[in-house]
Gaussian input, Z-matrix of N, CA and C with variables (Angstrom, degrees):
# hf/3-21g

backbone

0 1
 N
 C     1     B1
 C     2     B2     1     A1
 N     3     B3     2     A2     1     D1
 C     4     B4     3     A3     2     D2
 C     5     B5     4     A4     3     D3
 N     6     B6     5     A5     4     D4
 C     7     B7     6     A6     5     D5
 C     8     B8     7     A7     6     D6
 N     9     B9     8     A8     7     D7
 C    10    B10     9     A9     8     D8
 C    11    B11    10    A10     9     D9
 N    12    B12    11    A11    10    D10
 C    13    B13    12    A12    11    D11
 C    14    B14    13    A13    12    D12
 N    15    B15    14    A14    13    D13
 C    16    B16    15    A15    14    D14
 C    17    B17    16    A16    15    D15
 N    18    B18    17    A17    16    D16
 C    19    B19    18    A18    17    D17
 C    20    B20    19    A19    18    D18
 N    21    B21    20    A20    19    D19
 C    22    B22    21    A21    20    D20
 C    23    B23    22    A22    21    D21
 N    24    B24    23    A23    22    D22
 C    25    B25    24    A24    23    D23
 C    26    B26    25    A25    24    D24
 N    27    B27    26    A26    25    D25
 C    28    B28    27    A27    26    D26
 C    29    B29    28    A28    27    D27
 N    30    B30    29    A29    28    D28
 C    31    B31    30    A30    29    D29
 C    32    B32    31    A31    30    D30
 N    33    B33    32    A32    31    D31
 C    34    B34    33    A33    32    D32
 C    35    B35    34    A34    33    D33
 N    36    B36    35    A35    34    D34
 C    37    B37    36    A36    35    D35
 C    38    B38    37    A37    36    D36
 N    39    B39    38    A38    37    D37
 C    40    B40    39    A39    38    D38
 C    41    B41    40    A40    39    D39
 N    42    B42    41    A41    40    D40
 C    43    B43    42    A42    41    D41
 C    44    B44    43    A43    42    D42
 N    45    B45    44    A44    43    D43
 C    46    B46    45    A45    44    D44
 C    47    B47    46    A46    45    D45
 N    48    B48    47    A47    46    D46
 C    49    B49    48    A48    47    D47
 C    50    B50    49    A49    48    D48
 N    51    B51    50    A50    49    D49
 C    52    B52    51    A51    50    D50
 C    53    B53    52    A52    51    D51
 N    54    B54    53    A53    52    D52
 C    55    B55    54    A54    53    D53
 C    56    B56    55    A55    54    D54
 N    57    B57    56    A56    55    D55
 C    58    B58    57    A57    56    D56
 C    59    B59    58    A58    57    D57
 N    60    B60    59    A59    58    D58
 C    61    B61    60    A60    59    D59
 C    62    B62    61    A61    60    D60
 N    63    B63    62    A62    61    D61
 C    64    B64    63    A63    62    D62
 C    65    B65    64    A64    63    D63
 N    66    B66    65    A65    64    D64
 C    67    B67    66    A66    65    D65
 C    68    B68    67    A67    66    D66
 N    69    B69    68    A68    67    D67
 C    70    B70    69    A69    68    D68
 C    71    B71    70    A70    69    D69
 N    72    B72    71    A71    70    D70
 C    73    B73    72    A72    71    D71
 C    74    B74    73    A73    72    D72
 N    75    B75    74    A74    73    D73
 C    76    B76    75    A75    74    D74
 C    77    B77    76    A76    75    D75
 N    78    B78    77    A77    76    D76
 C    79    B79    78    A78    77    D77
 C    80    B80    79    A79    78    D78
 N    81    B81    80    A80    79    D79
 C    82    B82    81    A81    80    D80
 C    83    B83    82    A82    81    D81
 N    84    B84    83    A83    82    D82
 C    85    B85    84    A84    83    D83
 C    86    B86    85    A85    84    D84
 N    87    B87    86    A86    85    D85
 C    88    B88    87    A87    86    D86
 C    89    B89    88    A88    87    D87
 N    90    B90    89    A89    88    D88
 C    91    B91    90    A90    89    D89
 C    92    B92    91    A91    90    D90
 N    93    B93    92    A92    91    D91
 C    94    B94    93    A93    92    D92
 C    95    B95    94    A94    93    D93
 N    96    B96    95    A95    94    D94
 C    97    B97    96    A96    95    D95
 C    98    B98    97    A97    96    D96
 N    99    B99    98    A98    97    D97
 C   100   B100    99    A99    98    D98
 C   101   B101   100   A100    99    D99
 N   102   B102   101   A101   100   D100
 C   103   B103   102   A102   101   D101
 C   104   B104   103   A103   102   D102
 N   105   B105   104   A104   103   D103
 C   106   B106   105   A105   104   D104
 C   107   B107   106   A106   105   D105
 N   108   B108   107   A107   106   D106
 C   109   B109   108   A108   107   D107
 C   110   B110   109   A109   108   D108
 N   111   B111   110   A110   109   D109
 C   112   B112   111   A111   110   D110
 C   113   B113   112   A112   111   D111
 N   114   B114   113   A113   112   D112
 C   115   B115   114   A114   113   D113
 C   116   B116   115   A115   114   D114
 N   117   B117   116   A116   115   D115
 C   118   B118   117   A117   116   D116
 C   119   B119   118   A118   117   D117
 N   120   B120   119   A119   118   D118
 C   121   B121   120   A120   119   D119
 C   122   B122   121   A121   120   D120
 N   123   B123   122   A122   121   D121
 C   124   B124   123   A123   122   D122
 C   125   B125   124   A124   123   D123
 N   126   B126   125   A125   124   D124
 C   127   B127   126   A126   125   D125
 C   128   B128   127   A127   126   D126
 N   129   B129   128   A128   127   D127
 C   130   B130   129   A129   128   D128
 C   131   B131   130   A130   129   D129
 N   132   B132   131   A131   130   D130
 C   133   B133   132   A132   131   D131
 C   134   B134   133   A133   132   D132
 N   135   B135   134   A134   133   D133
 C   136   B136   135   A135   134   D134
 C   137   B137   136   A136   135   D135
 N   138   B138   137   A137   136   D136
 C   139   B139   138   A138   137   D137
 C   140   B140   139   A139   138   D138
 N   141   B141   140   A140   139   D139
 C   142   B142   141   A141   140   D140
 C   143   B143   142   A142   141   D141
 N   144   B144   143   A143   142   D142
 C   145   B145   144   A144   143   D143
 C   146   B146   145   A145   144   D144
 N   147   B147   146   A146   145   D145
 C   148   B148   147   A147   146   D146
 C   149   B149   148   A148   147   D147
 N   150   B150   149   A149   148   D148
 C   151   B151   150   A150   149   D149
 C   152   B152   151   A151   150   D150
 N   153   B153   152   A152   151   D151
 C   154   B154   153   A153   152   D152
 C   155   B155   154   A154   153   D153
 N   156   B156   155   A155   154   D154
 C   157   B157   156   A156   155   D155
 C   158   B158   157   A157   156   D156
 N   159   B159   158   A158   157   D157
 C   160   B160   159   A159   158   D158
 C   161   B161   160   A160   159   D159
 N   162   B162   161   A161   160   D160
 C   163   B163   162   A162   161   D161
 C   164   B164   163   A163   162   D162
 N   165   B165   164   A164   163   D163
 C   166   B166   165   A165   164   D164
 C   167   B167   166   A166   165   D165
 N   168   B168   167   A167   166   D166
 C   169   B169   168   A168   167   D167
 C   170   B170   169   A169   168   D168
 N   171   B171   170   A170   169   D169
 C   172   B172   171   A171   170   D170
 C   173   B173   172   A172   171   D171
 N   174   B174   173   A173   172   D172
 C   175   B175   174   A174   173   D173
 C   176   B176   175   A175   174   D174
 N   177   B177   176   A176   175   D175
 C   178   B178   177   A177   176   D176
 C   179   B179   178   A178   177   D177
 N   180   B180   179   A179   178   D178
 C   181   B181   180   A180   179   D179
 C   182   B182   181   A181   180   D180
 N   183   B183   182   A182   181   D181
 C   184   B184   183   A183   182   D182
 C   185   B185   184   A184   183   D183
 N   186   B186   185   A185   184   D184
 C   187   B187   186   A186   185   D185
 C   188   B188   187   A187   186   D186
 N   189   B189   188   A188   187   D187
 C   190   B190   189   A189   188   D188
 C   191   B191   190   A190   189   D189
 N   192   B192   191   A191   190   D190
 C   193   B193   192   A192   191   D191
 C   194   B194   193   A193   192   D192
 N   195   B195   194   A194   193   D193
 C   196   B196   195   A195   194   D194
 C   197   B197   196   A196   195   D195
 N   198   B198   197   A197   196   D196
 C   199   B199   198   A198   197   D197
 C   200   B200   199   A199   198   D198
 N   201   B201   200   A200   199   D199
 C   202   B202   201   A201   200   D200
 C   203   B203   202   A202   201   D201
 N   204   B204   203   A203   202   D202
 C   205   B205   204   A204   203   D203
 C   206   B206   205   A205   204   D204
 N   207   B207   206   A206   205   D205
 C   208   B208   207   A207   206   D206
 C   209   B209   208   A208   207   D207
 N   210   B210   209   A209   208   D208
 C   211   B211   210   A210   209   D209
 C   212   B212   211   A211   210   D210
 N   213   B213   212   A212   211   D211
 C   214   B214   213   A213   212   D212
 C   215   B215   214   A214   213   D213
 N   216   B216   215   A215   214   D214
 C   217   B217   216   A216   215   D215
 C   218   B218   217   A217   216   D216
 N   219   B219   218   A218   217   D217
 C   220   B220   219   A219   218   D218
 C   221   B221   220   A220   219   D219
 N   222   B222   221   A221   220   D220
 C   223   B223   222   A222   221   D221
 C   224   B224   223   A223   222   D222
 N   225   B225   224   A224   223   D223
 C   226   B226   225   A225   224   D224
 C   227   B227   226   A226   225   D225
 N   228   B228   227   A227   226   D226
 C   229   B229   228   A228   227   D227
 C   230   B230   229   A229   228   D228
 N   231   B231   230   A230   229   D229
 C   232   B232   231   A231   230   D230
 C   233   B233   232   A232   231   D231
 N   234   B234   233   A233   232   D232
 C   235   B235   234   A234   233   D233
 C   236   B236   235   A235   234   D234
 N   237   B237   236   A236   235   D235
 C   238   B238   237   A237   236   D236
 C   239   B239   238   A238   237   D237
 N   240   B240   239   A239   238   D238
 C   241   B241   240   A240   239   D239
 C   242   B242   241   A241   240   D240
 N   243   B243   242   A242   241   D241
 C   244   B244   243   A243   242   D242
 C   245   B245   244   A244   243   D243
 N   246   B246   245   A245   244   D244
 C   247   B247   246   A246   245   D245
 C   248   B248   247   A247   246   D246
 N   249   B249   248   A248   247   D247
 C   250   B250   249   A249   248   D248
 C   251   B251   250   A250   249   D249
 N   252   B252   251   A251   250   D250
 C   253   B253   252   A252   251   D251
 C   254   B254   253   A253   252   D252
 N   255   B255   254   A254   253   D253
 C   256   B256   255   A255   254   D254
 C   257   B257   256   A256   255   D255
 N   258   B258   257   A257   256   D256
 C   259   B259   258   A258   257   D257
 C   260   B260   259   A259   258   D258
 N   261   B261   260   A260   259   D259
 C   262   B262   261   A261   260   D260
 C   263   B263   262   A262   261   D261
 N   264   B264   263   A263   262   D262
 C   265   B265   264   A264   263   D263
 C   266   B266   265   A265   264   D264
 N   267   B267   266   A266   265   D265
 C   268   B268   267   A267   266   D266
 C   269   B269   268   A268   267   D267
 N   270   B270   269   A269   268   D268
 C   271   B271   270   A270   269   D269
 C   272   B272   271   A271   270   D270
 N   273   B273   272   A272   271   D271
 C   274   B274   273   A273   272   D272
 C   275   B275   274   A274   273   D273
 N   276   B276   275   A275   274   D274
 C   277   B277   276   A276   275   D275
 C   278   B278   277   A277   276   D276
 N   279   B279   278   A278   277   D277
 C   280   B280   279   A279   278   D278
 C   281   B281   280   A280   279   D279
 N   282   B282   281   A281   280   D280
 C   283   B283   282   A282   281   D281
 C   284   B284   283   A283   282   D282
 N   285   B285   284   A284   283   D283
 C   286   B286   285   A285   284   D284
 C   287   B287   286   A286   285   D285

   B1=1.4404
   B2=1.5312
   B3=1.2920
   B4=1.4483
   B5=1.5294
   B6=1.3162
   B7=1.4552
   B8=1.5208
   B9=1.3467
   B10=1.4617
   B11=1.5198
   B12=1.3017
   B13=1.4581
   B14=1.5300
   B15=1.3255
   B16=1.4690
   B17=1.5237
   B18=1.3251
   B19=1.4672
   B20=1.5338
   B21=1.3324
   B22=1.4638
   B23=1.5295
   B24=1.3315
   B25=1.4643
   B26=1.5152
   B27=1.3111
   B28=1.4603
   B29=1.5252
   B30=1.3080
   B31=1.4670
   B32=1.5248
   B33=1.3158
   B34=1.4631
   B35=1.5316
   B36=1.3156
   B37=1.4645
   B38=1.5270
   B39=1.3468
   B40=1.4697
   B41=1.5252
   B42=1.3161
   B43=1.4701
   B44=1.5243
   B45=1.3253
   B46=1.4689
   B47=1.5245
   B48=1.3131
   B49=1.4643
   B50=1.5187
   B51=1.3254
   B52=1.4603
   B53=1.5270
   B54=1.3298
   B55=1.4655
   B56=1.5265
   B57=1.3133
   B58=1.4602
   B59=1.5282
   B60=1.3231
   B61=1.4628
   B62=1.5272
   B63=1.3225
   B64=1.4659
   B65=1.5293
   B66=1.3183
   B67=1.4679
   B68=1.5315
   B69=1.3254
   B70=1.4702
   B71=1.5297
   B72=1.3235
   B73=1.4617
   B74=1.5255
   B75=1.3319
   B76=1.4672
   B77=1.5218
   B78=1.3239
   B79=1.4696
   B80=1.5273
   B81=1.3284
   B82=1.4602
   B83=1.5313
   B84=1.3206
   B85=1.4663
   B86=1.5218
   B87=1.3363
   B88=1.4647
   B89=1.5246
   B90=1.3323
   B91=1.4663
   B92=1.5220
   B93=1.3303
   B94=1.4668
   B95=1.5252
   B96=1.3193
   B97=1.4617
   B98=1.5239
   B99=1.3438
   B100=1.4662
   B101=1.5306
   B102=1.3284
   B103=1.4665
   B104=1.5357
   B105=1.3180
   B106=1.4615
   B107=1.5187
   B108=1.3152
   B109=1.4690
   B110=1.5303
   B111=1.3303
   B112=1.4604
   B113=1.5131
   B114=1.3359
   B115=1.4643
   B116=1.5271
   B117=1.3293
   B118=1.4669
   B119=1.5230
   B120=1.3298
   B121=1.4635
   B122=1.5282
   B123=1.3227
   B124=1.4669
   B125=1.5282
   B126=1.3354
   B127=1.4695
   B128=1.5224
   B129=1.3316
   B130=1.4658
   B131=1.5311
   B132=1.3263
   B133=1.4714
   B134=1.5243
   B135=1.3340
   B136=1.4632
   B137=1.5276
   B138=1.3207
   B139=1.4586
   B140=1.5278
   B141=1.3311
   B142=1.4689
   B143=1.5289
   B144=1.3224
   B145=1.4624
   B146=1.5167
   B147=1.3230
   B148=1.4672
   B149=1.5237
   B150=1.3319
   B151=1.4696
   B152=1.5280
   B153=1.3251
   B154=1.4695
   B155=1.5260
   B156=1.3218
   B157=1.4575
   B158=1.5182
   B159=1.3101
   B160=1.4737
   B161=1.5224
   B162=1.3294
   B163=1.4637
   B164=1.5223
   B165=1.3123
   B166=1.4644
   B167=1.5189
   B168=1.3198
   B169=1.4651
   B170=1.5255
   B171=1.3184
   B172=1.4580
   B173=1.5251
   B174=1.3172
   B175=1.4547
   B176=1.5262
   B177=1.3045
   B178=1.4618
   B179=1.5290
   B180=1.3406
   B181=1.4638
   B182=1.5214
   B183=1.3270
   B184=1.4618
   B185=1.5264
   B186=1.3186
   B187=1.4639
   B188=1.5256
   B189=1.3221
   B190=1.4709
   B191=1.5357
   B192=1.3273
   B193=1.4653
   B194=1.5279
   B195=1.3253
   B196=1.4639
   B197=1.5220
   B198=1.3403
   B199=1.4725
   B200=1.5157
   B201=1.3209
   B202=1.4688
   B203=1.5276
   B204=1.3189
   B205=1.4636
   B206=1.5245
   B207=1.3250
   B208=1.4671
   B209=1.5266
   B210=1.3200
   B211=1.4687
   B212=1.5202
   B213=1.3307
   B214=1.4648
   B215=1.5213
   B216=1.3228
   B217=1.4579
   B218=1.5163
   B219=1.3117
   B220=1.4611
   B221=1.5259
   B222=1.3190
   B223=1.4580
   B224=1.5240
   B225=1.3264
   B226=1.4631
   B227=1.5222
   B228=1.3266
   B229=1.4687
   B230=1.5248
   B231=1.3249
   B232=1.4645
   B233=1.5279
   B234=1.3156
   B235=1.4755
   B236=1.5219
   B237=1.3225
   B238=1.4637
   B239=1.5240
   B240=1.3145
   B241=1.4630
   B242=1.5248
   B243=1.3194
   B244=1.4623
   B245=1.5275
   B246=1.3248
   B247=1.4700
   B248=1.5239
   B249=1.3238
   B250=1.4591
   B251=1.5293
   B252=1.3248
   B253=1.4677
   B254=1.5207
   B255=1.3265
   B256=1.4573
   B257=1.5297
   B258=1.3225
   B259=1.4663
   B260=1.5277
   B261=1.2988
   B262=1.4737
   B263=1.5215
   B264=1.3389
   B265=1.4621
   B266=1.5231
   B267=1.3294
   B268=1.4529
   B269=1.5188
   B270=1.3215
   B271=1.4769
   B272=1.5207
   B273=1.3433
   B274=1.4631
   B275=1.5180
   B276=1.3282
   B277=1.4481
   B278=1.5224
   B279=1.3107
   B280=1.4692
   B281=1.5218
   B282=1.3189
   B283=1.4663
   B284=1.5219
   B285=1.3270
   B286=1.4586
   B287=1.5007
   A1=108.83
   A2=116.71
   A3=122.86
   A4=109.57
   A5=116.14
   A6=120.17
   A7=109.54
   A8=114.55
   A9=120.25
   A10=109.22
   A11=115.34
   A12=120.29
   A13=108.52
   A14=116.25
   A15=119.44
   A16=111.07
   A17=116.00
   A18=120.78
   A19=110.97
   A20=116.70
   A21=121.45
   A22=112.86
   A23=116.76
   A24=120.56
   A25=111.38
   A26=114.91
   A27=119.21
   A28=108.45
   A29=116.77
   A30=121.04
   A31=110.91
   A32=116.19
   A33=121.67
   A34=110.61
   A35=117.53
   A36=121.21
   A37=111.32
   A38=116.11
   A39=119.62
   A40=110.19
   A41=116.52
   A42=120.27
   A43=110.35
   A44=117.43
   A45=120.94
   A46=112.12
   A47=117.34
   A48=119.34
   A49=110.55
   A50=117.72
   A51=120.28
   A52=110.56
   A53=116.76
   A54=120.45
   A55=110.64
   A56=117.29
   A57=121.53
   A58=111.24
   A59=116.89
   A60=120.74
   A61=110.00
   A62=117.92
   A63=120.66
   A64=110.57
   A65=117.54
   A66=120.81
   A67=110.99
   A68=116.80
   A69=120.24
   A70=109.82
   A71=116.70
   A72=120.33
   A73=111.24
   A74=117.33
   A75=120.77
   A76=110.92
   A77=116.36
   A78=120.57
   A79=110.82
   A80=116.48
   A81=120.67
   A82=109.45
   A83=116.96
   A84=120.46
   A85=110.79
   A86=117.01
   A87=120.78
   A88=111.13
   A89=116.15
   A90=119.33
   A91=110.79
   A92=116.35
   A93=119.72
   A94=110.32
   A95=116.38
   A96=120.51
   A97=110.56
   A98=117.00
   A99=121.39
   A100=111.62
   A101=116.28
   A102=121.24
   A103=111.91
   A104=116.64
   A105=119.56
   A106=113.45
   A107=117.34
   A108=123.35
   A109=108.46
   A110=114.65
   A111=120.48
   A112=114.46
   A113=117.05
   A114=119.95
   A115=111.56
   A116=117.32
   A117=120.00
   A118=110.64
   A119=116.89
   A120=120.60
   A121=110.23
   A122=116.42
   A123=120.53
   A124=111.11
   A125=116.70
   A126=119.63
   A127=111.50
   A128=117.03
   A129=120.71
   A130=110.65
   A131=116.31
   A132=120.44
   A133=111.03
   A134=116.94
   A135=120.37
   A136=111.65
   A137=116.48
   A138=120.13
   A139=110.48
   A140=117.28
   A141=120.74
   A142=110.59
   A143=116.46
   A144=120.27
   A145=112.42
   A146=116.50
   A147=120.22
   A148=110.54
   A149=116.51
   A150=120.18
   A151=111.00
   A152=115.18
   A153=118.87
   A154=111.64
   A155=116.61
   A156=120.58
   A157=113.23
   A158=117.04
   A159=121.74
   A160=112.67
   A161=118.40
   A162=118.85
   A163=114.34
   A164=118.29
   A165=120.27
   A166=111.71
   A167=115.69
   A168=120.91
   A169=110.43
   A170=115.15
   A171=119.39
   A172=111.91
   A173=117.84
   A174=119.76
   A175=109.74
   A176=115.95
   A177=119.59
   A178=111.13
   A179=117.97
   A180=120.89
   A181=110.55
   A182=117.78
   A183=121.54
   A184=110.72
   A185=116.81
   A186=119.72
   A187=109.87
   A188=117.42
   A189=120.72
   A190=109.78
   A191=117.32
   A192=120.69
   A193=110.07
   A194=116.64
   A195=120.76
   A196=110.86
   A197=117.25
   A198=120.59
   A199=110.83
   A200=117.02
   A201=121.00
   A202=110.92
   A203=117.28
   A204=120.69
   A205=111.17
   A206=116.84
   A207=119.77
   A208=110.73
   A209=116.30
   A210=120.26
   A211=110.21
   A212=116.78
   A213=120.41
   A214=111.13
   A215=116.62
   A216=120.61
   A217=112.14
   A218=116.92
   A219=121.09
   A220=110.21
   A221=116.58
   A222=120.88
   A223=110.99
   A224=116.85
   A225=120.40
   A226=111.44
   A227=116.63
   A228=120.52
   A229=109.79
   A230=116.82
   A231=120.49
   A232=111.71
   A233=117.55
   A234=120.89
   A235=111.90
   A236=116.80
   A237=119.17
   A238=109.96
   A239=117.52
   A240=120.58
   A241=110.95
   A242=116.76
   A243=120.88
   A244=110.55
   A245=116.34
   A246=119.99
   A247=110.43
   A248=117.44
   A249=120.51
   A250=111.75
   A251=117.44
   A252=119.88
   A253=111.02
   A254=117.00
   A255=121.71
   A256=111.73
   A257=116.53
   A258=121.26
   A259=110.21
   A260=114.95
   A261=120.91
   A262=109.49
   A263=117.09
   A264=120.58
   A265=109.85
   A266=116.34
   A267=121.02
   A268=112.72
   A269=118.67
   A270=121.59
   A271=111.45
   A272=117.60
   A273=121.15
   A274=112.88
   A275=117.54
   A276=121.09
   A277=108.40
   A278=115.50
   A279=120.68
   A280=108.35
   A281=116.68
   A282=121.07
   A283=109.91
   A284=115.71
   A285=120.73
   A286=110.47
   D1=134.60
   D2=-179.32
   D3=-89.52
   D4=133.96
   D5=177.13
   D6=-71.85
   D7=138.20
   D8=177.27
   D9=-139.13
   D10=153.71
   D11=175.69
   D12=-81.23
   D13=166.36
   D14=175.83
   D15=-59.33
   D16=-36.25
   D17=179.36
   D18=-59.89
   D19=-34.65
   D20=-178.01
   D21=-82.02
   D22=-15.48
   D23=-179.25
   D24=-81.73
   D25=157.82
   D26=172.92
   D27=-74.26
   D28=164.84
   D29=177.75
   D30=-58.25
   D31=-39.88
   D32=179.86
   D33=-64.14
   D34=-43.68
   D35=178.79
   D36=-64.05
   D37=-42.02
   D38=177.92
   D39=-62.07
   D40=-44.20
   D41=-179.46
   D42=-62.03
   D43=-39.81
   D44=179.97
   D45=-64.06
   D46=-44.93
   D47=-178.27
   D48=-69.33
   D49=-36.93
   D50=178.06
   D51=-67.32
   D52=-38.76
   D53=177.57
   D54=-65.09
   D55=-39.19
   D56=178.92
   D57=-61.84
   D58=-46.39
   D59=179.80
   D60=-68.27
   D61=-39.06
   D62=177.60
   D63=-62.25
   D64=-39.41
   D65=177.53
   D66=-65.57
   D67=-38.98
   D68=176.90
   D69=-63.54
   D70=-40.11
   D71=177.16
   D72=-65.13
   D73=-37.85
   D74=175.87
   D75=-61.43
   D76=-40.41
   D77=178.32
   D78=-64.74
   D79=-41.40
   D80=177.04
   D81=-62.84
   D82=-42.15
   D83=179.32
   D84=-61.28
   D85=-42.39
   D86=178.49
   D87=-62.11
   D88=-45.99
   D89=-179.78
   D90=-65.02
   D91=-42.00
   D92=179.06
   D93=-61.52
   D94=-41.16
   D95=178.21
   D96=-62.89
   D97=-42.61
   D98=177.92
   D99=-60.60
   D100=-31.44
   D101=-178.12
   D102=-89.31
   D103=-0.23
   D104=-179.10
   D105=78.76
   D106=17.63
   D107=-178.85
   D108=-97.92
   D109=76.71
   D110=-175.36
   D111=-61.65
   D112=-36.98
   D113=-178.89
   D114=-65.20
   D115=-44.42
   D116=178.61
   D117=-66.84
   D118=-36.97
   D119=177.82
   D120=-62.59
   D121=-45.78
   D122=179.85
   D123=-64.36
   D124=-44.82
   D125=179.90
   D126=-59.51
   D127=-44.49
   D128=179.88
   D129=-64.90
   D130=-40.62
   D131=179.89
   D132=-64.10
   D133=-44.82
   D134=-179.17
   D135=-66.44
   D136=-39.52
   D137=179.22
   D138=-66.79
   D139=-39.78
   D140=176.47
   D141=-61.97
   D142=-41.86
   D143=178.62
   D144=-64.06
   D145=-40.83
   D146=178.02
   D147=-63.49
   D148=-40.41
   D149=177.84
   D150=-62.50
   D151=-44.78
   D152=179.72
   D153=-62.38
   D154=-29.53
   D155=177.82
   D156=-70.71
   D157=-17.21
   D158=-179.66
   D159=-102.86
   D160=7.20
   D161=-171.44
   D162=-68.26
   D163=-13.41
   D164=175.68
   D165=-109.37
   D166=26.42
   D167=-178.39
   D168=-56.10
   D169=125.79
   D170=179.98
   D171=-121.90
   D172=-36.09
   D173=-179.54
   D174=-78.79
   D175=157.44
   D176=-178.47
   D177=-63.78
   D178=-32.48
   D179=177.81
   D180=-66.39
   D181=-42.75
   D182=179.69
   D183=-69.18
   D184=-36.36
   D185=177.83
   D186=-65.33
   D187=-39.35
   D188=177.68
   D189=-65.00
   D190=-40.06
   D191=176.57
   D192=-62.42
   D193=-42.35
   D194=178.59
   D195=-63.33
   D196=-39.30
   D197=177.11
   D198=-59.77
   D199=-45.13
   D200=179.80
   D201=-63.84
   D202=-42.77
   D203=178.48
   D204=-64.64
   D205=-39.29
   D206=176.83
   D207=-62.38
   D208=-45.67
   D209=178.61
   D210=-59.32
   D211=-46.37
   D212=179.83
   D213=-64.31
   D214=-41.40
   D215=-179.33
   D216=-64.19
   D217=-46.08
   D218=179.83
   D219=-63.85
   D220=-43.47
   D221=178.56
   D222=-63.52
   D223=-41.89
   D224=-179.48
   D225=-64.29
   D226=-44.18
   D227=177.62
   D228=-58.74
   D229=-46.24
   D230=-178.80
   D231=-63.81
   D232=-44.10
   D233=-177.94
   D234=-66.43
   D235=-46.62
   D236=-178.73
   D237=-67.85
   D238=-40.90
   D239=178.96
   D240=-61.45
   D241=-42.47
   D242=178.76
   D243=-64.09
   D244=-41.95
   D245=179.17
   D246=-61.97
   D247=-41.03
   D248=-179.29
   D249=-72.41
   D250=-32.39
   D251=176.57
   D252=-63.29
   D253=-34.46
   D254=-179.26
   D255=-80.13
   D256=-20.61
   D257=-178.36
   D258=-87.76
   D259=176.67
   D260=177.80
   D261=-64.83
   D262=147.79
   D263=175.08
   D264=-57.56
   D265=153.78
   D266=-176.32
   D267=-57.78
   D268=-30.23
   D269=179.89
   D270=-68.95
   D271=-20.93
   D272=-179.84
   D273=-96.01
   D274=-4.06
   D275=-178.80
   D276=-78.25
   D277=133.05
   D278=-179.01
   D279=-87.68
   D280=129.36
   D281=178.04
   D282=-73.14
   D283=145.05
   D284=179.21
   D285=-93.66

């Protein structure tokens, strides 16, 4: 598979990748909520919503905004997932 920028992708391809990252953020939000981490859940939810708002990006400015949101979303998923992997499993977390 050849790497391409969002600008080089079709609208359909851009929408698919943004939806994929938004779904990953939704999963992170669900896990964060299960762990009682309301701030991480809210951050993931808001970032997913912002991504979904850019899914029809057509202008170069909107595509650049979508690129930044994708980068932030992917980084956020990776950071929160890594933090949870190092922490106790959700079944061992004590509810407050």
